[in-house]
All heavy atoms as an XYZ file, in Angstrom:
837
protein
N       0.850     -1.181      0.000
C       0.000      0.000      0.000
C       0.897      1.246      0.000
O       1.862      1.316      0.750
C      -0.900     -0.027      1.234
C      -1.819      1.149      1.335
S      -2.915      0.970      2.745
C      -4.447      1.289      1.967
N       0.582      2.208     -0.835
C       1.370      3.434     -0.880
C       0.597      4.579     -0.240
O      -0.619      4.683     -0.391
C       1.721      3.814     -2.333
O       0.511      3.977     -3.060
C       2.561      2.738     -2.982
N       1.326      5.399      0.469
C       0.738      6.573      1.119
C       1.220      7.820      0.397
O       2.260      7.807     -0.261
C       1.143      6.618      2.592
C       0.606      5.445      3.380
C       1.461      4.552      3.999
C      -0.757      5.228      3.496
C       0.971      3.476      4.716
C      -1.261      4.158      4.207
C      -0.392      3.283      4.820
O      -0.883      2.215      5.522
N       0.490      8.927      0.531
C       0.899     10.155     -0.168
C       2.210     10.700      0.380
O       2.540     10.489      1.547
C      -0.260     11.123      0.104
C      -0.912     10.602      1.334
C      -0.729      9.116      1.311
N       2.954     11.382     -0.470
C       4.202     12.016     -0.045
C       3.898     13.147      0.932
O       2.815     13.728      0.913
C       4.947     12.557     -1.256
N       4.845     13.445      1.780
C       4.687     14.527      2.756
C       4.515     15.864      2.029
O       5.335     16.207      1.180
C       5.902     14.592      3.670
S       5.870     15.966      4.827
N       3.466     16.623      2.348
C       3.266     17.907      1.669
C       4.296     18.961      2.074
O       4.467     19.949      1.386
C       1.860     18.329      2.090
C       1.583     17.570      3.331
C       2.382     16.307      3.270
N       5.013     18.725      3.158
C       5.980     19.717      3.629
C       7.373     19.467      3.056
O       8.010     20.381      2.564
C       6.027     19.704      5.151
C       6.807     20.840      5.734
C       6.527     21.001      7.211
O       5.710     20.304      7.787
N       7.208     21.930      7.831
N       7.854     18.201      3.098
C       9.219     17.922      2.641
C       9.277     16.963      1.453
O      10.359     16.617      0.996
C      10.056     17.376      3.790
S       9.634     15.685      4.288
N       8.131     16.493      0.969
C       8.006     15.594     -0.181
C       8.604     14.206      0.060
O       8.875     13.469     -0.884
C       8.641     16.218     -1.443
C       8.161     17.600     -1.779
C       6.654     17.699     -1.895
O       6.015     16.825     -2.426
N       6.088     18.760     -1.366
N       8.826     13.826      1.311
C       9.357     12.498      1.640
C       8.334     11.429      1.282
O       7.135     11.586      1.493
C       9.685     12.417      3.124
O      10.006     11.085      3.480
N       8.803     10.297      0.772
C       7.943      9.167      0.424
C       7.813      8.179      1.589
O       7.155      7.159      1.470
C       8.512      8.442     -0.806
C       8.558      9.286     -2.052
C       7.184      9.612     -2.614
O       6.268      8.794     -2.465
O       7.042     10.705     -3.197
N       8.454      8.458      2.719
C       8.483      7.531      3.848
C       7.335      7.723      4.828
O       7.430      7.343      5.984
C       9.817      7.679      4.597
C      11.072      7.434      3.757
C      12.321      7.731      4.569
C      11.089      6.016      3.234
N       6.235      8.289      4.396
C       5.107      8.573      5.286
C       4.414      7.284      5.724
O       4.517      6.255      5.063
C       4.080      9.492      4.603
O       3.651      8.875      3.404
C       4.686     10.842      4.294
N       3.725      7.358      6.866
C       2.953      6.222      7.345
C       1.628      6.693      7.912
O       1.441      7.863      8.224
C       3.736      5.398      8.373
C       4.117      6.135      9.635
C       3.287      6.104     10.755
C       5.310      6.840      9.728
C       3.625      6.761     11.919
C       5.659      7.502     10.887
C       4.824      7.449     11.984
O       5.163      8.109     13.129
N       0.694      5.754      8.025
C      -0.662      6.036      8.487
C      -0.727      5.772      9.987
O      -0.252      4.742     10.461
C      -1.643      5.142      7.724
C      -3.061      5.505      7.949
N      -3.865      4.802      8.804
C      -3.824      6.505      7.442
C      -5.065      5.354      8.813
N      -5.061      6.384      7.989
N      -1.297      6.700     10.749
C      -1.415      6.561     12.191
C      -2.823      6.982     12.609
O      -3.075      8.167     12.849
C      -0.357      7.429     12.887
C      -0.358      7.258     14.391
O      -0.763      6.187     14.871
O       0.058      8.211     15.087
N      -3.734      6.026     12.643
C      -5.116      6.343     13.015
C      -5.838      7.059     11.900
O      -6.082      6.496     10.848
N      -6.165      8.335     12.125
C      -6.867      9.115     11.100
C      -5.952     10.114     10.406
O      -6.400     10.992      9.690
C      -8.075      9.868     11.708
C      -7.619     10.860     12.775
C      -9.089      8.898     12.250
C      -8.674     11.834     13.195
N      -4.643      9.997     10.626
C      -3.718     10.961     10.032
C      -2.518     10.256      9.428
O      -2.256      9.091      9.694
C      -3.257     11.970     11.073
C      -2.450     11.352     12.204
C      -2.116     12.370     13.275
O      -2.580     13.505     13.231
N      -1.311     11.991     14.229
N      -1.785     11.003      8.596
C      -0.524     10.537      8.055
C       0.589     11.258      8.798
O       0.429     12.400      9.238
C      -0.417     10.844      6.558
C      -1.377     10.061      5.720
C      -2.488     10.654      5.153
C      -1.171      8.713      5.500
C      -3.371      9.937      4.378
C      -2.047      7.972      4.724
C      -3.152      8.587      4.163
N       1.752     10.604      8.912
C       2.891     11.171      9.630
C       4.136     11.018      8.771
O       4.346      9.978      8.148
C       3.106     10.459     10.988
C       4.284     11.042     11.732
C       1.848     10.541     11.837
N       4.970     12.048      8.758
C       6.257     11.998      8.062
C       7.352     11.806      9.106
O       7.537     12.671      9.971
C       6.496     13.283      7.270
S       8.130     13.319      6.490
N       8.120     10.723      9.049
C       9.170     10.505     10.039
C      10.390     11.403      9.840
O      11.182     11.572     10.753
C       9.549      9.033      9.842
C       9.188      8.744      8.433
C       7.995      9.604      8.127
N      10.519     12.006      8.672
C      11.691     12.841      8.413
C      11.552     14.253      8.975
O      12.479     14.781      9.557
C      11.974     12.901      6.916
C      12.469     11.568      6.394
C      12.946     11.654      4.958
O      13.215     12.755      4.467
O      13.040     10.582      4.336
N      10.369     14.868      8.804
C      10.194     16.248      9.283
C       9.159     16.344     10.403
O       8.886     17.436     10.889
C       9.828     17.182      8.136
S       8.177     16.901      7.460
N       8.546     15.218     10.784
C       7.549     15.140     11.863
C       6.254     15.877     11.538
O       5.490     16.198     12.432
C       8.124     15.626     13.178
N       5.994     16.122     10.266
C       4.749     16.783      9.863
C       3.606     15.777      9.929
O       3.772     14.613      9.559
C       4.876     17.331      8.440
C       3.660     18.037      7.948
N       3.233     19.229      8.485
C       2.770     17.717      6.974
C       2.124     19.608      7.859
N       1.827     18.711      6.936
N       2.443     16.207     10.444
C       1.261     15.360     10.530
C       0.117     16.049      9.803
O      -0.046     17.257      9.912
C       0.876     15.133     11.991
C       1.950     14.450     12.806
C       1.597     14.338     14.276
O       0.590     14.943     14.707
O       2.329     13.652     15.000
N      -0.687     15.276      9.054
C      -1.845     15.832      8.363
C      -2.941     14.777      8.304
O      -2.678     13.584      8.336
C      -1.473     16.373      6.994
C      -1.069     15.365      5.978
C      -1.837     14.881      4.958
C       0.188     14.691      5.851
N      -1.133     13.963      4.219
C       0.106     13.832      4.738
C       1.377     14.742      6.563
C       1.169     13.033      4.340
C       2.419     13.935      6.163
C       2.321     13.102      5.065
N      -4.182     15.247      8.235
C      -5.340     14.363      8.241
C      -5.537     13.696      6.883
O      -5.139     14.246      5.852
C      -6.600     15.141      8.610
C      -6.614     15.749     10.008
C      -7.863     16.593     10.196
C      -6.542     14.666     11.063
N      -6.187     12.526      6.886
C      -6.472     11.811      5.645
C      -7.258     12.671      4.674
O      -6.980     12.695      3.488
C      -7.293     10.548      5.940
C      -6.497      9.416      6.504
C      -7.362      8.192      6.709
O      -7.978      7.719      5.728
O      -7.424      7.709      7.843
N      -8.249     13.416      5.173
C      -9.073     14.242      4.295
C      -8.247     15.336      3.637
O      -8.521     15.734      2.515
C     -10.245     14.852      5.057
C      -9.841     15.816      6.151
C     -10.984     16.135      7.084
O     -11.895     15.366      7.227
N     -10.904     17.282      7.716
N      -7.186     15.827      4.313
C      -6.309     16.824      3.709
C      -5.543     16.229      2.539
O      -5.262     16.904      1.556
C      -5.321     17.376      4.737
C      -6.001     18.169      5.838
O      -7.174     18.569      5.644
O      -5.373     18.379      6.882
N      -5.200     14.959      2.626
C      -4.458     14.285      1.547
C      -5.318     14.166      0.295
O      -4.825     14.325     -0.818
C      -3.996     12.907      2.005
N      -6.613     13.904      0.467
C      -7.482     13.803     -0.708
C      -7.758     15.172     -1.302
O      -7.899     15.309     -2.505
C      -8.818     13.102     -0.368
O      -9.455     13.809      0.680
C      -8.580     11.660      0.033
N      -7.817     16.209     -0.463
C      -8.015     17.565     -0.971
C      -6.779     18.061     -1.700
O      -6.871     18.862     -2.614
C      -8.353     18.513      0.175
C      -9.719     18.262      0.780
C      -9.955     19.062      2.053
O      -9.105     19.899      2.390
O     -10.975     18.833      2.690
N      -5.604     17.571     -1.333
C      -4.363     17.999     -1.972
C      -4.308     17.554     -3.426
O      -3.609     18.145     -4.240
C      -3.166     17.453     -1.213
N      -5.052     16.498     -3.775
C      -5.070     16.039     -5.159
C      -5.696     17.082     -6.082
O      -5.419     17.111     -7.271
C      -5.848     14.727     -5.275
C      -5.150     13.588     -4.538
O      -3.940     13.722     -4.279
O      -5.828     12.594     -4.228
N      -6.569     17.926     -5.548
C      -7.222     18.972     -6.332
C      -6.438     20.284     -6.277
O      -6.967     21.337     -6.575
C      -8.642     19.221     -5.795
C      -9.483     17.965     -5.855
O      -9.244     17.134     -6.749
O     -10.378     17.831     -5.003
N      -5.164     20.207     -5.881
C      -4.378     21.410     -5.634
C      -4.004     22.146     -6.925
O      -4.275     21.690     -8.032
C      -3.118     21.049     -4.852
O      -2.296     20.217     -5.638
N      -3.341     23.232     -6.747
C      -2.924     24.130     -7.802
C      -1.970     23.432     -8.782
O      -1.057     22.736     -8.371
C      -2.222     25.326     -7.148
C      -1.728     26.445     -8.012
C      -2.902     27.094     -8.726
C      -1.021     27.465     -7.147
N      -2.180     23.639    -10.072
C      -1.323     23.073    -11.103
C      -0.563     24.209    -11.785
O      -1.162     25.080    -12.402
C      -2.177     22.317    -12.122
O      -1.381     21.891    -13.190
N       0.773     24.181    -11.640
C       1.624     25.217    -12.221
C       2.710     24.539    -13.034
O       3.337     23.585    -12.575
C       2.264     26.092    -11.111
C       3.226     27.106    -11.712
C       1.197     26.799    -10.310
N       2.943     25.034    -14.259
C       3.981     24.496    -15.143
C       5.021     25.568    -15.414
O       4.707     26.760    -15.458
C       3.378     24.027    -16.463
C       2.412     22.894    -16.278
O       2.535     22.095    -15.356
N       1.431     22.812    -17.153
N       6.271     25.126    -15.643
C       7.326     26.076    -15.979
C       7.223     26.489    -17.444
O       6.265     26.121    -18.136
C       8.706     25.503    -15.633
C       9.139     24.354    -16.534
O       8.404     23.993    -17.471
O      10.233     23.820    -16.299
N       8.205     27.216    -17.948
C       8.176     27.729    -19.314
C       8.177     26.622    -20.366
O       7.733     26.825    -21.487
C       9.371     28.649    -19.542
N       8.662     25.429    -19.999
C       8.730     24.309    -20.931
C       7.605     23.304    -20.721
O       7.610     22.232    -21.319
C      10.078     23.606    -20.808
C      11.237     24.519    -21.070
N      11.517     25.040    -22.308
C      12.172     25.038    -20.235
C      12.577     25.822    -22.236
N      12.998     25.845    -20.993
N       6.648     23.613    -19.839
C       5.508     22.737    -19.604
C       5.716     21.674    -18.545
O       4.872     20.827    -18.338
N       6.849     21.712    -17.847
C       7.126     20.739    -16.783
C       6.360     21.146    -15.522
O       6.446     22.293    -15.099
C       8.638     20.712    -16.469
O       9.350     20.475    -17.680
C       8.967     19.628    -15.455
N       5.629     20.214    -14.919
C       4.881     20.551    -13.696
C       5.810     20.920    -12.548
O       6.861     20.303    -12.357
C       4.114     19.266    -13.368
C       4.189     18.418    -14.575
C       5.382     18.838    -15.351
N       5.429     21.928    -11.791
C       6.188     22.365    -10.624
C       5.428     21.997     -9.364
O       4.206     21.912     -9.366
C       6.405     23.879    -10.662
C       7.228     24.429    -11.827
C       7.211     25.947    -11.812
C       8.650     23.912    -11.759
N       6.166     21.821     -8.262
C       5.567     21.512     -6.967
C       6.262     22.335     -5.889
O       7.379     22.834     -6.098
C       5.718     20.030     -6.659
N       5.609     22.484     -4.745
C       6.222     23.173     -3.619
C       7.542     22.493     -3.276
O       7.643     21.269     -3.248
C       5.308     23.141     -2.390
C       4.117     24.071     -2.521
O       4.169     24.994     -3.352
O       3.141     23.873     -1.787
N       8.571     23.304     -3.027
C       9.873     22.770     -2.648
C      10.823     22.545     -3.800
O      12.000     22.263     -3.582
N      10.348     22.663     -5.043
C      11.216     22.476     -6.211
C      12.234     23.607     -6.303
O      12.064     24.677     -5.728
C      10.400     22.476     -7.505
C       9.695     21.161     -7.760
O       9.997     20.178     -7.062
O       8.837     21.128     -8.657
N      13.289     23.350     -7.082
C      14.260     24.381     -7.427
C      14.051     24.746     -8.886
O      13.776     23.873     -9.713
C      15.680     23.880     -7.225
O      15.921     23.631     -5.869
N      14.178     26.029     -9.200
C      14.011     26.501    -10.568
C      15.161     27.432    -10.939
O      15.870     27.941    -10.068
C      12.661     27.236    -10.765
C      11.490     26.303    -10.566
C      12.539     28.435     -9.851
N      15.340     27.643    -12.244
C      16.364     28.546    -12.770
C      15.673     29.570    -13.647
O      14.813     29.219    -14.469
C      17.409     27.753    -13.592
C      18.432     28.688    -14.205
C      18.086     26.704    -12.737
N      16.040     30.843    -13.503
C      15.462     31.903    -14.333
C      15.964     31.767    -15.765
O      17.148     31.519    -15.987
C      15.826     33.272    -13.791
C      15.260     33.641    -12.419
C      15.750     35.016    -11.998
C      13.755     33.619    -12.441
N      15.080     31.955    -16.737
C      15.470     31.844    -18.140
C      15.572     33.222    -18.800
O      15.807     33.313    -19.998
C      14.488     30.948    -18.921
C      13.073     31.520    -18.893
C      14.522     29.534    -18.399
C      12.108     30.829    -19.837
N      15.413     34.282    -18.005
C      15.419     35.641    -18.540
C      15.823     36.598    -17.421
O      15.512     36.366    -16.258
C      14.003     35.969    -19.033
C      13.791     37.348    -19.544
C      12.345     37.547    -19.973
C      12.156     38.996    -20.363
N      10.819     39.271    -20.844
N      16.537     37.680    -17.759
C      16.807     38.732    -16.780
C      15.481     39.372    -16.380
O      14.657     39.676    -17.242
C      17.706     39.822    -17.368
C      19.156     39.378    -17.540
O      19.498     38.268    -17.077
O      19.942     40.142    -18.124
N      15.271     39.565    -15.079
C      14.032     40.158    -14.593
C      14.316     41.402    -13.772
O      15.134     41.371    -12.856
C      13.252     39.152    -13.726
C      12.801     37.862    -14.399
C      12.163     36.940    -13.379
C      11.842     38.159    -15.527
N      13.656     42.513    -14.112
C      13.755     43.733    -13.326
C      12.834     43.612    -12.129
O      11.706     43.126    -12.246
C      13.333     44.941    -14.152
C      14.258     45.226    -15.313
C      13.759     46.417    -16.096
C      14.621     46.634    -17.318
N      14.129     47.721    -18.152
N      13.314     44.041    -10.961
C      12.495     43.998     -9.751
C      11.701     45.293     -9.682
O      12.276     46.385     -9.677
C      13.371     43.827     -8.489
C      12.512     43.844     -7.235
C      14.172     42.544     -8.582
N      10.384     45.161     -9.646
C       9.497     46.321     -9.642
C       9.751     47.181     -8.404
O       9.854     46.677     -7.292
C       8.045     45.842     -9.664
C       7.049     46.895    -10.011
C       5.690     46.257    -10.214
C       4.748     47.234    -10.875
N       3.469     46.609    -11.173
N       9.883     48.486     -8.602
C      10.095     49.411     -7.494
C      11.535     49.469     -7.040
O      11.831     50.012     -5.980
N      12.454     48.905     -7.819
C      13.863     48.876     -7.451
C      14.699     48.947     -8.726
O      14.212     48.690     -9.818
C      14.153     47.572     -6.704
O      15.529     47.397     -6.518
N      15.972     49.271     -8.563
C      16.879     49.268     -9.715
C      17.566     47.907     -9.854
O      18.378     47.712    -10.745
C      17.928     50.370     -9.556
O      18.692     50.139     -8.391
N      17.212     46.981     -9.004
C      17.819     45.649     -8.995
C      17.339     44.811    -10.188
O      16.188     44.898    -10.603
C      17.434     44.944     -7.687
C      18.065     43.624     -7.455
S      17.621     43.077     -5.791
C      17.420     41.349     -6.080
N      18.246     43.993    -10.736
C      17.919     43.062    -11.816
C      18.364     41.674    -11.374
O      19.483     41.492    -10.915
C      18.632     43.446    -13.136
C      18.397     42.403    -14.202
C      18.166     44.811    -13.612
N      17.476     40.702    -11.521
C      17.825     39.317    -11.223
C      18.262     38.688    -12.537
O      17.516     38.674    -13.510
C      16.631     38.553    -10.623
C      16.105     39.272     -9.383
C      17.035     37.134    -10.268
C      14.782     38.753     -8.891
N      19.481     38.195    -12.569
C      20.091     37.718    -13.814
C      19.581     36.350    -14.244
O      19.219     35.509    -13.422
C      21.613     37.626    -13.641
C      22.283     38.967    -13.401
C      22.221     39.798    -14.639
C      22.987     41.086    -14.451
N      22.909     41.920    -15.608
N      19.577     36.144    -15.547
C      19.252     34.848    -16.142
C      20.222     33.816    -15.575
O      21.400     34.097    -15.388
C      19.407     34.935    -17.648
C      19.237     33.619    -18.363
C      19.459     33.760    -19.861
O      19.529     34.856    -20.393
N      19.584     32.647    -20.531
N      19.737     32.612    -15.294
C      20.588     31.554    -14.754
C      20.607     31.500    -13.242
O      21.195     30.599    -12.663
N      19.949     32.475    -12.575
C      19.888     32.463    -11.114
C      19.054     31.276    -10.661
O      17.945     31.061    -11.137
C      19.249     33.765    -10.581
O      20.037     34.879    -11.027
C      19.168     33.768     -9.068
N      19.626     30.470     -9.745
C      18.903     29.300     -9.231
C      18.134     29.701     -7.983
O      18.666     30.358     -7.093
C      19.874     28.173     -8.900
C      19.183     26.889     -8.503
C      20.157     25.736     -8.393
C      19.407     24.457     -8.111
N      20.314     23.311     -8.030
N      16.869     29.311     -7.938
C      15.989     29.617     -6.808
C      15.560     28.294     -6.191
O      15.011     27.436     -6.881
C      14.748     30.415     -7.272
C      13.865     30.751     -6.093
C      15.171     31.673     -8.007
N      15.823     28.122     -4.893
C      15.500     26.868     -4.205
C      14.227     27.020     -3.387
O      13.864     28.113     -2.973
C      16.640     26.478     -3.267
C      17.958     26.229     -3.972
C      19.026     25.901     -2.971
C      20.372     25.744     -3.657
N      21.448     25.506     -2.703
N      13.582     25.911     -3.130
C      12.415     25.824     -2.238
C      11.304     26.811     -2.594
O      10.928     27.659     -1.789
C      12.842     26.035     -0.787
O      13.763     25.054     -0.407
N      10.783     26.695     -3.791
C       9.681     27.569     -4.201
C       8.375     27.123     -3.540
O       8.252     25.983     -3.092
C       9.509     27.585     -5.738
C       9.107     26.198     -6.262
C      10.755     28.117     -6.414
C       8.639     26.199     -7.705
N       7.430     28.047     -3.471
C       6.077     27.752     -2.988
C       5.104     28.218     -4.063
O       5.237     29.332     -4.572
C       5.799     28.487     -1.670
C       6.621     27.962     -0.511
C       6.430     28.790      0.749
N       6.523     30.234      0.576
C       7.654     30.935      0.441
N       8.808     30.318      0.429
N       7.630     32.246      0.324
N       4.154     27.375     -4.393
C       3.167     27.739     -5.401
C       2.030     28.498     -4.747
O       1.668     28.229     -3.599
C       2.633     26.484     -6.086
C       3.686     25.601     -6.749
C       3.027     24.401     -7.387
C       4.498     26.377     -7.758
N       1.466     29.451     -5.487
C       0.373     30.264     -4.971
C      -0.557     30.643     -6.110
O      -0.198     30.518     -7.271
C       0.917     31.517     -4.283
C       1.723     32.425     -5.195
C       2.384     33.576     -4.449
O       2.404     33.603     -3.235
N       2.910     34.529     -5.182
N      -1.743     31.078     -5.758
C      -2.728     31.529     -6.741
C      -2.320     32.888     -7.285
O      -1.601     33.644     -6.633
C      -4.111     31.650     -6.094
C      -4.706     30.346     -5.637
C      -5.220     29.492     -6.775
O      -5.531     30.033     -7.846
O      -5.291     28.273     -6.585
N      -2.772     33.205     -8.472
C      -2.572     34.543     -9.019
C      -1.643     34.570    -10.207
O      -1.142     33.550    -10.676
N      -1.398     35.787    -10.695
C      -0.562     36.015    -11.870
C       0.893     35.625    -11.594
O       1.543     34.977    -12.397
C      -0.669     37.484    -12.276
C      -0.005     37.771    -13.598
O       0.005     36.859    -14.453
O       0.505     38.887    -13.779
N       1.421     36.049    -10.456
C       2.767     35.687    -10.025
C       2.606     34.454     -9.135
O       2.447     34.566     -7.922
C       3.426     36.844     -9.276
C       3.743     38.009    -10.148
N       2.782     38.861    -10.634
C       4.920     38.456    -10.646
C       3.353     39.796    -11.377
N       4.647     39.567    -11.411
N       2.658     33.273     -9.753
C       2.256     32.057     -9.057
C       3.380     31.299     -8.362
O       3.187     30.184     -7.912
C       1.505     31.132    -10.012
C       2.214     30.932    -11.324
O       3.341     31.346    -11.490
N       1.542     30.303    -12.253
N       4.554     31.899     -8.227
C       5.657     31.294     -7.484
C       6.133     32.288     -6.430
O       6.463     33.428     -6.743
C       6.833     30.936     -8.416
C       6.395     29.888     -9.430
C       8.037     30.463     -7.610
C       7.448     29.552    -10.465
N       6.173     31.842     -5.178
C       6.725     32.646     -4.083
C       8.067     32.026     -3.706
O       8.201     30.805     -3.632
C       5.780     32.646     -2.893
N       9.077     32.874     -3.488
C      10.413     32.360     -3.173
C      11.222     33.443     -2.475
O      10.745     34.563     -2.261
C      11.115     31.918     -4.443
S      11.369     33.257     -5.631
N      12.464     33.094     -2.123
C      13.416     34.057     -1.591
C      14.620     34.090     -2.514
O      15.159     33.052     -2.876
C      13.865     33.666     -0.184
C      12.859     33.972      0.879
C      13.474     33.885      2.245
C      12.436     34.339      3.260
N      13.014     34.461      4.580
N      15.008     35.311     -2.901
C      16.201     35.510     -3.718
C      17.079     36.505     -2.978
O      16.643     37.629     -2.693
C      15.846     36.025     -5.129
C      14.964     35.018     -5.847
C      17.117     36.316     -5.914
C      14.473     35.454     -7.209
N      18.301     36.102     -2.662
C      19.236     36.928     -1.891
C      18.606     37.416     -0.587
O      18.793     38.564     -0.183
C      19.737     38.115     -2.718
C      20.568     37.688     -3.917
O      21.196     36.608     -3.847
O      20.584     38.425     -4.917
N      17.813     36.576      0.063
C      17.206     36.908      1.346
C      15.950     37.752      1.274
O      15.361     38.064      2.293
N      15.523     38.134      0.077
C      14.318     38.950     -0.084
C      13.177     38.107     -0.642
O      13.381     37.302     -1.542
C      14.578     40.106     -1.056
O      15.594     40.937     -0.573
N      11.983     38.303     -0.106
C      10.812     37.600     -0.624
C      10.464     38.132     -2.007
O      10.428     39.343     -2.215
C       9.617     37.780      0.306
C       9.801     37.052      1.607
O      10.438     36.010      1.662
N       9.242     37.594      2.668
N      10.233     37.226     -2.943
C       9.900     37.596     -4.317
C       8.734     36.753     -4.802
O       8.546     35.626     -4.362
C      11.079     37.334     -5.265
C      12.324     38.074     -4.952
S      12.240     39.706     -5.648
C      13.755     40.384     -5.048
N       7.978     37.293     -5.733
C       6.939     36.558     -6.443
C       7.329     36.544     -7.914
O       7.641     37.588     -8.489
C       5.572     37.218     -6.272
C       5.034     37.109     -4.862
O       5.415     36.155     -4.150
O       4.221     37.959     -4.466
N       7.328     35.354     -8.515
C       7.730     35.197     -9.911
C       6.599     34.601    -10.728
O       5.721     33.923    -10.194
C       8.936     34.246    -10.020
C      10.190     34.605     -9.253
C      11.191     33.454     -9.355
C      10.789     35.882     -9.790
N       6.643     34.847    -12.023
C       5.726     34.183    -12.953
C       6.392     32.911    -13.436
O       7.584     32.909    -13.769
C       5.408     35.094    -14.148
C       4.598     36.310    -13.782
C       4.267     37.103    -15.031
C       3.400     38.309    -14.700
N       2.997     39.028    -15.915
N       5.619     31.845    -13.498
C       6.186     30.542    -13.893
C       6.680     30.535    -15.340
O       7.507     29.705    -15.690
C       5.155     29.438    -13.687
O       4.007     29.694    -14.446
N       6.226     31.465    -16.158
C       6.660     31.497    -17.565
C       8.102     31.945    -17.718
O       8.673     31.838    -18.810
C       5.740     32.411    -18.370
C       5.780     33.860    -17.907
C       4.641     34.693    -18.473
O       3.485     34.435    -18.091
O       4.914     35.573    -19.298
N       8.753     32.443    -16.641
C      10.121     32.901    -16.714
C      11.099     31.978    -16.004
O      12.240     32.353    -15.766
C      10.256     34.311    -16.125
C       9.421     35.328    -16.865
C       8.504     36.097    -16.188
C       9.569     35.518    -18.218
C       7.725     37.032    -16.852
C       8.799     36.461    -18.892
C       7.885     37.200    -18.215
N      10.664     30.763    -15.663
C      11.552     29.807    -14.974
C      11.486     28.452    -15.639
O      10.541     28.136    -16.358
C      11.179     29.664    -13.479
C      11.284     30.977    -12.748
C       9.799     29.058    -13.299
N      12.529     27.647    -15.406
C      12.519     26.244    -15.797
C      12.936     25.429    -14.581
O      13.706     25.897    -13.732
C      13.412     25.961    -16.982
C      14.898     26.078    -16.698
C      15.708     25.712    -17.914
C      17.199     25.822    -17.587
N      18.035     25.436    -18.700
N      12.403     24.228    -14.474
C      12.697     23.362    -13.341
C      14.160     22.931    -13.397
O      14.677     22.585    -14.454
C      11.778     22.142    -13.367
C      11.851     21.307    -12.117
C      10.757     20.273    -12.113
C      10.804     19.460    -10.834
N       9.708     18.528    -10.759
N      14.823     22.991    -12.246
C      16.242     22.627    -12.187
C      16.413     21.146    -11.926
O      15.581     20.496    -11.391
C      16.931     23.415    -11.077
């Protein structure tokens, strides 16, 4: 029998404990009903059509100007541990310690 991967760390070593699932690697616990609702979750693809998930690493495929700043994020910058979100800028991440929102059309999965 296979159990769903941990939604927090993506570990496949999860186990069932009563009415919840448990991840032994990060100690995250979630209810069975949350696991079935996660199947209907947000679907985001990178610029090449590859599906993205929370925790993935991506690489920028284009120089991006940061709105409200003179800063430019260079093409080839690797971004780790992304979080998917609703909206036009559907990737939340940290770049150089600053919170950023990116559009998935400007990244590729690393």
